[in-house]
N, C-alpha and C positions, 0 to 999 in steps of 0.2 A: 642503706640507709630501711629500717623495717618498719613493716609497716603491719597495723592492726587488723588481723582480718576480725571484721564482725557480721552481723546477720545483713548487714547489706554487702555484701560478697557473693556471688552466682560463680559457680564451680563448671567448667567448661574442657570439653575437651580440644585441643589444638595439633594442628598437624605441623613440626617448623622444619625446616634445613638444617638438620645436623652441625653444619656450622655455628646453626645459632643456637642453639642448645650447649653446643660447647660454650659461646660466647656466653649465655647464661649463666653456666653452672662455674664459669670461672669470676661473674661479679656476682655471684651469690657469695664464695668462700671470702671474698675479699671484703663483702658487707658484710655477711658473717649472716647470712638469709638466705631463702631457699626460691628456687626460678619464678615461682607465683610471685611472691614477695618484689622479687626486681620488677616485672613485668607488668605491675600494677601500677610500681614506682614511672616505669618508662612510661604508661598508659596515662598516668597521672600531668603527667608533662606536657601528653599532646593532646591531652584531652581538650583544649582551647580553641585549638585550630583546626583540631578534630571535626570537633561539634561543628564549628564555622564551615568548614567542607561541606558535610552534610548538607549541616541547614541552604548553604550554597546551589549545591546539586538538587535538592528537593525544589526547591523556589524555579530553576532550570527547570525542572521535570514537572512541576506547574505550569510554567510558561508554555511549555511547548505544546502541550496539552490545550491551553487555552489558542495558542496559536492555529492547529490544528482543527478546535472547531470554529474557530476565525473563517481560516480556508473553506475549511468545507461547506461554510453559510453561503459564504462570497461565491464559492461557484454553482451552489442551491440557485443564488439568488440573477447569476447571471443565465443559469441554463432558464429559470424561468423569461427572462426579460426576451431571450429570441423565440421562445416555444412560439409564439402567437405567427412569427415567420416563415418556421418551420411548419408550421400546421398547414401556413396558407399557400406556401408553394405544393407541398404534398399535394392539399387537392389541386392546384392549376395542373401539377403531374399528372393525379388520375381525369383531371377532365381533360387534356390534353390525348392521352393515351384513349379515352371510351370516346372522343371525335376520332381519332385515324382507325380505332376498331368501326367505329360507326361508316367512316367512310370505304377501309375495306368490303365491307359484308355487303354498300349499295354499291358496287362493282360488279356489276353481270359478268363479266370475262373470267376465265379463268386464269388464277396466276400461275406463275412458275418462279418464285423467286426476285417478284416485281414485275419483268415483264409479259408480255402480253404470248399467249399459246398459240401460234397460228392455225387459220382451220384448216385441218387433212385436206389435201384433192378429193375430189368426189370420186367414188368406185366407178371402174367403167364399166358405162351398158351394156347387155347384149345387144346393143343396136351399134355401135359404136365396132365391132367387131363383123360385121357384114360388110 
C-alpha cells in the first residue's frame, strides 16, 4: 500500500535493528513503496491501540501524582494530630531534667558518680606523736 506524503508528515530519524531494516526493505519491494511508506502504514494500523495505551499511561501517571499528594497531605495531618502530645512530652522531659538538675545542685555533698565521697581522716597533729 502506498501512502501519499503530504504536509502532515514529519520527517524523523529513527535507529532500527538491522533485521528490521531488512524486513522493511523486503516489504517495501513487495508493496512497490519505500521504507517510510511501510512504516507509516504499520503505524497507522497500530495507532488506535497505541493511542489508547498512551492515554492509559498518562491517566495512570496523573493518578499516581494525585495519590502522592494525598499521601503527603495525610502524613502532614497525622503529624499535626500528634504535635500537641509530642510538645507536651517534650515539656515534661525538660521539666524532669530541670528538677533533677535542681536536686543535684542543692545536695551539699560532693558526688563521685552517684556515690558519697567519704570525708578524709584528720591529719595527725604534732600532739599525737608525743
